[in-house]
Phi, psi and omega in degrees: 000141176225131176267069180235139175264324178273144176230128175069042178287117181296140178304323180301318179297320178296313181298320181297317181291320178295314178300319180297316182286333179263003181055047179239144176289151178240130180219150176289147177216149180293145182306326183295343176291346184245017178061217183295329179296322178297322178295319180293315181292334182283343181280133177282103183223065181293145174261147180232137175265009185303314180294319178298319178298313184293316184283323188244353182071015181289134176226133178294143179243349181264167180299155174288174185304307184296315179299318180294314178299321184292341177293339172088357184288354176272352188245035183317000000 
């Protein structure tokens, strides 16, 4: 079970919204530049809330990750 509303949010999209709020450029870099974390981020491993929705009727009511980040309250 996963309590996620968003599925398959690309790391690039997350980086772009953070870069925009911090006024920093965003550029692609090879996974090996980030050590073991780069290897983890390079693996396509989307989480799905489909089973949670089906079994429990759970539906997210809050904004998705990108929308929430874009509101800017994390970048005080």
